[in-house]
C-alpha angles and dihedrals in degrees: 000000000000091000090052091052091048090050091050091049091056096041102043125046119238106273092209091069092059097048111123087216097053114117130162115242117246119257113275098219110096093003127133087248088060094049090046088056092049090050092051094044092049093051092048089052096045113019120201097030120164116251095237090050092050094049090050093055092052109078098215133093107305092221089053094049091047088053091049091048091050088051093051089049093049090048090051097243095114127041119213116211106179105306093338126097128201138165106274114248117225 
């Protein structure tokens, strides 16, 4: 069976490469996904941080970090209590 699979691999091109929906994922470094992860890890480490304090600890564009935090709040991952942020408990 393994020989048959090897023969097919050499005889037929990979169908995934021909898919009209195939796209390569953007790089992770510097992406919004990376910043979201940094925000979540920071809030897990120090719950109840102020938003300004959190933005200062993340070395990226402050406006971008604020936008990402707003997205996390809107999605329900982060709870805002006054000026404090924390991971939302479910």
